[in-house]
TIPADREN-730547 format. One record per residue: y, x, z of N, C-alpha, C in turn; residue in three letters. Coordinates in Angstrom, 1 decimal. Layout:
! TIPADREN-730547
NODE   n.yy   n.xx   n.zz  ca.yy  ca.xx  ca.zz   c.yy   c.xx   c.zz type
NODE      Y      X      Z      Y      X      Z      Y      X      Z  ALA
...
//
This chain:
! TIPADREN-730547
NODE   n.yy   n.xx   n.zz  ca.yy  ca.xx  ca.zz   c.yy   c.xx   c.zz type
NODE    1.9   65.1   -1.3    1.8   63.6   -1.8    3.1   62.8   -0.8  UNK
NODE    3.8   61.4   -1.4    4.7   60.9   -0.8    5.0   60.2    0.4  UNK
NODE    3.3   59.8    0.9    2.8   58.7    1.8    3.0   57.1    0.8  UNK
NODE    3.1   57.0   -0.2    3.1   55.9   -0.3    1.5   55.1   -1.2  UNK
NODE    1.1   54.2   -0.7    0.1   53.7   -1.1   -0.4   53.9   -2.7  UNK
NODE   -2.0   54.2   -2.6   -2.2   54.5   -4.1   -2.4   52.9   -5.3  UNK
NODE   -1.9   53.3   -6.3   -1.8   52.5   -7.0   -3.0   51.4   -7.5  UNK
NODE   -2.9   50.6   -8.1   -4.3   49.8   -8.4   -4.1   49.9   -9.7  UNK
NODE   -4.9   50.1  -10.8   -4.9   50.8  -12.0   -4.6   49.2  -13.3  UNK
NODE   -3.9   48.3  -12.7   -3.2   47.2  -13.1   -2.1   47.3  -13.0  UNK
NODE   -1.1   47.1  -14.6    0.2   46.8  -14.0    0.6   45.7  -15.5  UNK
NODE    2.3   45.3  -15.1    3.0   44.7  -15.9    3.6   45.2  -16.7  UNK
NODE    4.3   44.9  -17.9    5.2   45.5  -18.9    6.0   44.2  -19.4  UNK
NODE    7.2   44.5  -19.2    8.0   43.6  -19.4    9.1   43.8  -20.7  UNK
NODE    8.9   43.3  -21.6    9.9   43.5  -22.6   11.4   42.7  -22.2  UNK
NODE   12.5   43.2  -22.1   13.8   42.5  -22.1   14.3   42.1  -23.4  UNK
NODE   14.8   41.2  -23.4   15.6   41.4  -25.0   16.7   40.3  -25.1  UNK
NODE   17.8   40.0  -25.5   18.7   39.1  -26.0   18.3   38.4  -27.2  UNK
NODE   19.0   37.6  -27.3   19.0   36.5  -28.0   18.8   36.8  -29.9  UNK
NODE   19.6   38.2  -30.0   19.4   38.8  -31.5   18.2   39.4  -31.6  UNK
NODE   17.4   40.0  -30.5   15.7   40.9  -30.7   16.4   42.2  -29.9  UNK
NODE   17.7   42.6  -29.7   17.6   44.0  -29.1   16.9   43.8  -27.6  UNK
NODE   16.7   45.2  -27.8   15.7   45.4  -26.6   16.2   46.6  -25.6  UNK
NODE   16.5   46.1  -23.8   16.7   46.7  -23.0   16.0   47.7  -22.4  UNK
NODE   16.2   49.4  -22.6   15.0   50.0  -22.4   16.0   51.0  -20.8  UNK
NODE   15.3   51.6  -19.9   16.0   51.8  -18.7   15.4   53.4  -19.2  UNK
NODE   15.9   54.1  -18.7   15.5   55.6  -18.8   15.1   56.1  -17.2  UNK
NODE   13.9   56.6  -17.2   13.5   57.1  -15.7   13.9   58.4  -15.3  UNK
NODE   14.1   58.7  -14.2   14.6   60.0  -13.4   13.7   61.0  -14.0  UNK
NODE   12.6   60.8  -14.4   11.8   62.1  -14.7   10.6   61.4  -15.3  UNK
NODE   10.2   62.4  -16.2   10.8   63.1  -17.4   12.1   62.9  -18.2  UNK
NODE   12.7   64.0  -17.9   14.4   63.3  -18.8   14.0   62.8  -20.0  UNK
NODE   14.4   62.0  -20.6   14.7   61.3  -21.7   13.4   60.4  -22.1  UNK
NODE   12.8   60.0  -20.8   11.9   59.0  -20.8   12.1   57.5  -20.7  UNK
NODE   12.0   56.9  -21.8   12.9   55.5  -21.9   11.6   54.6  -21.9  UNK
NODE   11.9   53.6  -21.2   10.9   52.0  -21.1   11.4   51.2  -21.1  UNK
NODE   10.5   49.8  -21.4   10.5   48.5  -20.8   10.5   48.8  -19.2  UNK
NODE   10.4   47.3  -18.7   10.6   47.6  -17.4    8.7   47.0  -16.9  UNK
NODE    8.2   48.0  -16.2    6.7   48.0  -15.9    6.8   48.2  -14.4  UNK
NODE    5.2   48.3  -14.0    5.0   48.6  -12.5    3.6   47.9  -12.3  UNK
NODE    3.1   48.2  -11.5    1.7   47.7  -11.3    1.6   47.1   -9.9  UNK
NODE    0.6   46.2   -9.8    0.4   44.9   -9.3    0.4   45.6   -8.0  UNK
NODE    1.0   44.8   -6.9    0.8   44.9   -5.7   -0.3   44.1   -4.7  UNK
NODE   -0.8   44.8   -3.6   -2.4   43.3   -2.9   -1.8   42.2   -2.7  UNK
NODE   -2.7   40.7   -3.5   -2.0   39.4   -3.1   -1.2   39.4   -4.3  UNK
NODE   -1.0   40.3   -5.4   -0.2   39.1   -6.3   -0.9   38.6   -7.3  UNK
NODE    0.0   37.7   -7.9   -0.4   37.6   -9.3    0.2   38.4  -10.6  UNK
NODE   -0.4   38.7  -11.7    0.2   39.9  -12.1    1.3   38.7  -12.9  UNK
NODE    1.7   37.5  -13.3    3.0   37.5  -13.0    4.3   37.5  -12.1  UNK
NODE    3.6   37.2  -10.9    4.3   37.8   -9.9    5.0   39.4   -9.5  UNK
NODE    3.7   40.5  -10.5    4.3   41.7  -10.1    5.6   41.7  -11.7  UNK
NODE    5.3   40.8  -12.6    6.0   41.1  -13.5    7.5   40.3  -13.0  UNK
NODE    7.8   39.6  -12.6    8.9   39.1  -12.0    9.5   40.5  -10.9  UNK
NODE    8.8   40.8  -10.0    9.2   41.5   -9.1    9.9   42.9   -9.9  UNK
NODE    9.3   43.7  -10.4    9.5   44.7  -11.5   10.5   44.7  -12.2  UNK
NODE   11.0   43.1  -12.5   12.1   43.0  -13.4   13.3   43.1  -12.4  UNK
NODE   13.2   42.4  -11.0   14.2   42.3   -9.8   14.5   43.9   -9.4  UNK
NODE   13.0   44.7   -8.7   13.5   45.8   -8.7   13.8   46.7   -9.2  UNK
NODE   13.9   46.9  -10.9   14.3   47.6  -11.6   15.2   47.6  -12.1  UNK
NODE   16.0   46.4  -12.4   17.0   45.9  -12.9   18.1   44.9  -12.3  UNK
NODE   17.5   44.5  -11.3   18.6   43.9  -10.6   18.6   42.5  -10.8  UNK
NODE   17.5   42.1  -12.2   17.9   40.5  -13.1   16.5   39.6  -11.9  UNK
NODE   17.1   38.5  -11.9   16.3   37.5  -11.0   16.3   36.6  -12.6  UNK
NODE   15.0   36.5  -12.8   14.7   35.8  -14.0   14.7   34.5  -13.5  UNK
NODE   14.8   33.4  -14.4   14.6   32.1  -13.9   13.3   31.2  -13.8  UNK
NODE   12.8   30.3  -13.7   11.9   30.0  -13.7   11.7   29.5  -15.4  UNK
NODE   10.7   29.9  -15.9   10.1   29.5  -17.3   11.1   30.6  -18.2  UNK
NODE   11.4   31.5  -17.8   12.2   32.4  -18.5   11.5   33.4  -19.0  UNK
NODE   10.3   34.1  -17.9    9.1   35.2  -18.3    8.2   34.5  -19.1  UNK
NODE    7.9   35.3  -20.2    6.6   34.6  -20.8    5.9   35.2  -21.2  UNK
NODE    4.9   35.2  -20.5    3.1   35.7  -20.2    2.3   35.3  -21.8  UNK
NODE    2.4   36.6  -22.3    1.3   36.8  -23.7    0.5   36.4  -23.6  UNK
NODE   -0.4   36.8  -22.5   -1.8   36.9  -22.3   -2.6   37.9  -23.2  UNK
NODE   -1.6   38.6  -23.3   -2.2   39.8  -24.0   -2.0   41.2  -22.9  UNK
NODE   -3.3   42.0  -23.2   -3.1   43.5  -22.4   -3.8   44.3  -23.4  UNK
NODE   -3.4   45.6  -22.5   -3.8   47.3  -23.1   -4.1   48.1  -22.1  UNK
NODE   -5.4   48.4  -22.3   -6.1   49.6  -21.3   -5.6   50.7  -21.9  UNK
NODE   -5.0   51.5  -21.2   -4.6   53.0  -21.7   -5.3   54.0  -20.6  UNK
NODE   -5.4   55.0  -21.0   -5.9   56.1  -20.2   -4.4   56.6  -19.3  UNK
NODE   -4.5   57.1  -18.0   -3.5   57.2  -17.2   -3.0   58.7  -17.6  UNK
NODE   -1.9   59.2  -18.1   -1.4   60.6  -18.0   -2.0   61.3  -17.1  UNK
NODE   -2.3   62.4  -17.0   -3.0   63.7  -15.9   -1.8   63.5  -14.9  UNK
NODE   -0.7   63.9  -15.3    0.4   64.1  -14.5    0.6   63.1  -13.3  UNK
NODE    0.3   61.8  -13.7    0.5   60.5  -12.8   -0.8   60.2  -12.3  UNK
NODE   -2.1   60.9  -12.5   -3.4   60.0  -11.4   -3.3   60.7  -10.2  UNK
NODE   -2.4   61.6   -9.4   -2.4   61.5   -8.3   -1.9   60.4   -7.3  UNK
NODE   -1.6   59.4   -8.4   -1.3   57.8   -7.9   -2.2   56.9   -7.7  UNK
NODE   -3.3   56.9   -8.1   -4.4   56.3   -8.2   -5.3   56.8   -7.4  UNK
NODE   -6.5   56.0   -6.9   -7.5   56.0   -6.2   -8.4   57.1   -7.2  UNK
NODE   -8.9   58.2   -6.4   -9.7   59.1   -7.0  -11.2   58.7   -8.0  UNK
NODE  -10.9   59.0   -9.4  -11.7   58.9  -10.1  -10.9   57.5  -11.3  UNK
NODE   -9.9   57.1  -10.6   -9.5   56.1  -11.6   -8.4   56.9  -12.9  UNK
NODE   -9.2   56.6  -14.2   -8.2   57.2  -15.2   -7.9   56.4  -16.4  UNK
NODE   -7.9   54.8  -15.9   -7.3   54.0  -17.0   -6.9   52.7  -16.5  UNK
NODE   -5.7   52.3  -16.8   -4.8   51.4  -16.2   -5.1   50.2  -17.2  UNK
NODE   -5.2   48.9  -16.7   -4.6   47.4  -17.9   -3.5   47.3  -17.8  UNK
NODE   -2.4   47.1  -18.6   -1.0   46.6  -18.6   -1.3   45.3  -19.5  UNK
NODE   -0.3   44.1  -18.6   -0.6   43.0  -19.3    1.1   42.8  -19.4  UNK
NODE    1.2   42.4  -20.9    2.6   42.1  -21.6    3.2   40.6  -21.3  UNK
NODE    4.4   40.8  -20.9    5.4   40.0  -20.7    6.8   39.9  -21.3  UNK
NODE    7.2   39.1  -21.9    8.8   39.6  -22.2    9.8   38.0  -21.8  UNK
NODE   11.1   38.3  -22.0   12.1   37.3  -21.6   13.6   37.8  -21.9  UNK
NODE   14.0   36.8  -22.8   15.0   36.7  -23.1   16.5   36.2  -22.2  UNK
NODE   17.0   37.4  -22.0   18.4   37.3  -20.9   19.7   37.7  -21.7  UNK
NODE   20.7   37.3  -21.5   21.8   37.7  -21.9   22.7   39.0  -22.0  UNK
NODE   22.7   39.4  -23.1   23.3   40.9  -23.4   24.3   41.2  -22.2  UNK
NODE   25.5   40.3  -21.4   26.2   40.6  -20.7   25.5   40.7  -19.0  UNK
NODE   24.2   40.5  -19.2   23.8   40.2  -17.7   23.9   41.5  -16.9  UNK
NODE   24.6   41.3  -15.6   24.4   42.8  -14.9   23.5   43.6  -14.8  UNK
NODE   23.1   44.8  -15.1   22.2   45.3  -14.9   22.4   46.7  -13.7  UNK
NODE   21.2   46.5  -12.8   21.5   47.2  -11.2   20.5   48.2  -11.3  UNK
NODE   20.5   49.5  -11.5   18.9   50.3  -11.5   18.8   51.1  -10.1  UNK
NODE   17.9   51.2   -9.7   17.5   52.4   -8.6   17.3   53.5   -8.8  UNK
NODE   18.8   54.2   -8.6   18.7   55.4   -9.0   17.5   56.4   -8.3  UNK
NODE   16.8   55.9   -7.6   15.8   57.1   -7.2   14.8   56.8   -8.5  UNK
NODE   14.7   55.5   -9.2   13.8   56.1  -10.5   14.1   55.8  -11.5  UNK
NODE   15.0   55.4  -11.9   16.6   55.4  -13.3   17.7   55.6  -13.4  UNK
NODE   17.9   56.3  -14.4   19.5   57.4  -14.5   20.2   56.3  -15.1  UNK
NODE   19.8   55.3  -16.5   20.2   54.9  -17.7   19.9   53.7  -18.1  UNK
NODE   20.8   52.8  -18.8   20.0   52.0  -19.3   20.6   51.9  -20.8  UNK
NODE   20.3   51.2  -21.8   21.1   50.5  -23.0   20.0   49.4  -23.6  UNK
NODE   21.3   49.0  -24.6   20.2   48.0  -25.4   20.3   48.5  -26.8  UNK
NODE   18.7   48.5  -27.9   19.0   49.2  -28.6   18.3   48.5  -29.6  UNK
NODE   18.3   48.1  -31.0   17.9   47.4  -31.9   15.9   48.1  -31.8  UNK
NODE   15.6   46.5  -32.0   13.8   47.3  -31.8   13.3   48.3  -32.4  UNK
NODE   13.6   48.4  -33.9   13.3   49.6  -34.6   13.5   50.9  -33.6  UNK
NODE   14.9   51.3  -33.4   15.6   52.3  -32.6   14.5   52.4  -31.0  UNK
NODE   14.5   50.7  -30.4   13.6   51.2  -28.8   12.1   51.3  -29.4  UNK
NODE   11.5   50.3  -30.0   10.6   51.7  -30.2   10.3   52.5  -30.5  UNK
NODE   10.8   53.3  -31.1   10.9   55.0  -31.5   10.9   55.6  -30.0  UNK
NODE   12.4   55.3  -29.5   12.7   55.6  -28.0   11.8   56.0  -27.0  UNK
NODE   10.9   54.4  -27.0   10.0   54.9  -25.8    9.0   55.7  -25.6  UNK
NODE    8.4   56.3  -24.8    7.4   57.1  -24.7    5.9   56.9  -24.8  UNK
NODE    5.8   55.6  -24.2    4.6   54.8  -24.2    3.9   53.9  -25.7  UNK
NODE    2.7   54.3  -26.0    2.5   53.9  -27.0    2.5   52.5  -27.0  UNK
NODE    1.9   51.7  -25.5    1.6   50.3  -25.5    2.7   49.6  -25.5  UNK
NODE    4.1   50.3  -25.1    5.6   50.2  -25.2    6.0   49.7  -26.9  UNK
NODE    5.4   50.8  -27.5    6.0   50.8  -28.7    5.7   49.3  -29.4  UNK
NODE    4.0   49.5  -29.0    3.6   48.1  -29.8    3.9   46.7  -29.0  UNK
NODE    4.1   47.0  -27.9    4.6   45.5  -27.4    6.2   45.3  -28.1  UNK
NODE    6.6   46.2  -28.2    8.4   45.6  -29.1    7.9   45.5  -30.5  UNK
NODE    7.0   45.9  -31.3    7.1   45.6  -32.4    6.3   44.1  -32.8  UNK
NODE    5.5   43.7  -31.9    4.9   42.8  -31.8    6.2   41.5  -31.5  UNK
NODE    7.2   42.2  -30.2    8.0   41.2  -30.5    8.9   40.7  -31.1  UNK
NODE    9.1   41.6  -32.0    9.8   41.6  -33.5    9.0   40.2  -34.1  UNK
NODE    7.7   40.3  -34.2    6.9   39.1  -35.0    7.1   38.3  -34.6  UNK
NODE    6.7   38.1  -33.0    6.8   36.5  -32.2    8.2   36.2  -32.7  UNK
NODE    9.3   36.8  -32.4   10.9   36.5  -32.5   10.9   35.9  -34.5  UNK
NODE   10.4   36.7  -34.6   10.7   36.2  -36.3    9.7   35.3  -36.9  UNK
NODE    8.5   35.0  -36.3    7.8   33.6  -36.3    8.7   32.5  -35.4  UNK
NODE    9.2   32.6  -34.4   10.0   31.4  -34.3   11.2   31.1  -34.9  UNK
NODE   12.0   32.3  -35.1   13.1   31.7  -36.4   12.4   30.9  -37.4  UNK
NODE   11.1   31.4  -37.8   10.8   30.9  -39.4   10.3   29.5  -38.7  UNK
NODE    9.5   28.9  -37.8    9.8   27.6  -37.5   10.7   26.9  -37.5  UNK
NODE   11.5   27.9  -36.5   13.0   26.7  -36.4   13.4   26.7  -38.1  UNK
NODE   13.4   27.4  -38.7   14.0   27.2  -40.1   13.4   26.3  -40.9  UNK
NODE   12.2   26.3  -40.4   11.4   25.2  -41.5   11.7   24.0  -40.5  UNK
NODE   11.7   23.7  -39.6   11.7   22.7  -38.8   13.2   21.9  -39.1  UNK
NODE   14.0   22.8  -39.3   15.7   22.3  -39.4   15.7   21.4  -41.0  UNK
NODE   15.0   22.7  -41.7   14.8   22.2  -43.2   14.2   21.0  -43.6  UNK
NODE   13.1   20.8  -42.9   12.3   19.8  -43.0   13.3   18.1  -42.3  UNK
NODE   14.0   18.8  -41.2   14.8   17.6  -40.7   16.4   17.2  -41.9  UNK
NODE   16.4   18.1  -42.3   17.6   18.1  -43.1   17.1   17.2  -44.5  UNK
NODE   15.7   17.6  -45.0   15.3   17.1  -46.4   15.2   15.3  -45.4  UNK
NODE   14.7   15.1  -44.5   14.7   14.2  -43.9   15.6   13.3  -43.8  UNK
NODE   16.8   13.6  -43.0   17.9   13.3  -43.5   18.5   12.7  -44.9  UNK
NODE   19.0   13.4  -45.5   18.9   13.4  -46.9   18.2   12.3  -47.6  UNK
NODE   17.1   12.0  -47.4   16.0   10.7  -47.9   16.8    9.7  -47.1  UNK
NODE   16.7    9.7  -46.0   17.4    8.7  -45.2   18.8    7.8  -45.5  UNK
NODE   19.5    9.2  -46.2   20.8    8.9  -46.6   20.5    8.2  -47.8  UNK
NODE   19.9    8.7  -48.8   19.8    8.0  -49.7   19.2    7.1  -50.0  UNK
NODE   18.4    6.8  -49.2   18.0    5.2  -49.0   18.9    4.1  -48.8  UNK
NODE   19.7    4.3  -47.6   20.6    3.7  -47.3   21.7    3.4  -47.6  UNK
NODE   21.8    4.5  -49.0   22.9    4.2  -49.9   22.2    3.4  -51.3  UNK
NODE   21.1    3.8  -51.2   20.4    2.4  -52.4   20.8    1.8  -51.8  UNK
NODE   20.2    1.3  -50.7   20.2   -0.3  -50.3   21.5   -0.6  -50.3  UNK
NODE   22.1    0.1  -49.6   23.8   -0.6  -49.3   24.3   -1.0  -50.8  UNK
NODE   24.1    0.2  -51.6   24.4   -0.3  -53.2   23.9   -1.9  -53.8  UNK
NODE   22.5   -1.9  -53.4   21.9   -3.1  -54.2   22.3   -4.2  -52.6  UNK
NODE   22.8   -4.4  -52.0   23.2   -5.4  -51.1   24.8   -5.9  -51.7  UNK
NODE   25.9   -5.2  -51.7   27.2   -5.0  -52.3   27.1   -4.7  -54.0  UNK
NODE   27.2   -6.2  -54.2   27.1   -6.2  -55.6   28.8   -7.0  -56.0  UNK
NODE   29.6   -6.1  -56.4   30.9   -6.8  -57.0   30.9   -8.3  -57.5  UNK
NODE   31.4   -9.0  -57.0   31.8  -10.5  -57.0   31.7  -11.3  -58.7  UNK
NODE   32.0  -10.2  -59.4   32.3  -10.5  -60.9   30.8  -10.4  -61.1  UNK
NODE   30.0   -9.6  -60.7   28.7   -9.4  -61.2   27.4  -10.7  -60.5  UNK
NODE   28.1  -11.3  -59.4   27.0  -12.7  -59.1   27.2  -13.6  -60.0  UNK
NODE   26.2  -14.2  -60.3   26.0  -15.0  -61.2   25.6  -16.8  -60.0  UNK
NODE   26.7  -17.5  -60.1   26.0  -18.9  -59.6   25.8  -19.9  -60.3  UNK
NODE   24.7  -20.3  -60.0   23.7  -21.3  -61.0   24.1  -23.0  -60.5  UNK
NODE   24.6  -23.8  -60.5   24.6  -25.0  -60.3   23.8  -25.9  -60.9  UNK
//
């Protein structure tokens, strides 16, 4: 054992994505080929949102702005893999993982901790969902796609309604304008 304190079985998973829905994944040092979103355990005295912010900073070097982190108010309980149970108090077999996301610019500099992660990459959502090892991470990526599509749908509907309203307003003003300005030869003067 490395002398690190035992982990509390509550963690944050943060799916980082760009404006187009591409997902940032980081590869763990071990096991090789283990790709994931940002994740980490709650530390003593932290709120889960603070865990999410801290883990993004520690694992990627990104400091999220106020309001940038989106708390989904959703969590998954999963069984802790046998080879990682030594990191938790004796008798702990499950972890509750709270899900968050944050949109970041694709050109944001990424600074990895070399003792934890060896690479990072941007992937389309489908590829990212297939690449991650954790089923809960896969579920979060696929849910993010639904959330982003719903937001786009809402935005498109709002824009469409706004365009329709502008069109009606323009037509109404045009009609009023035409009715107010009749050519002088059409107006009659009664004496």
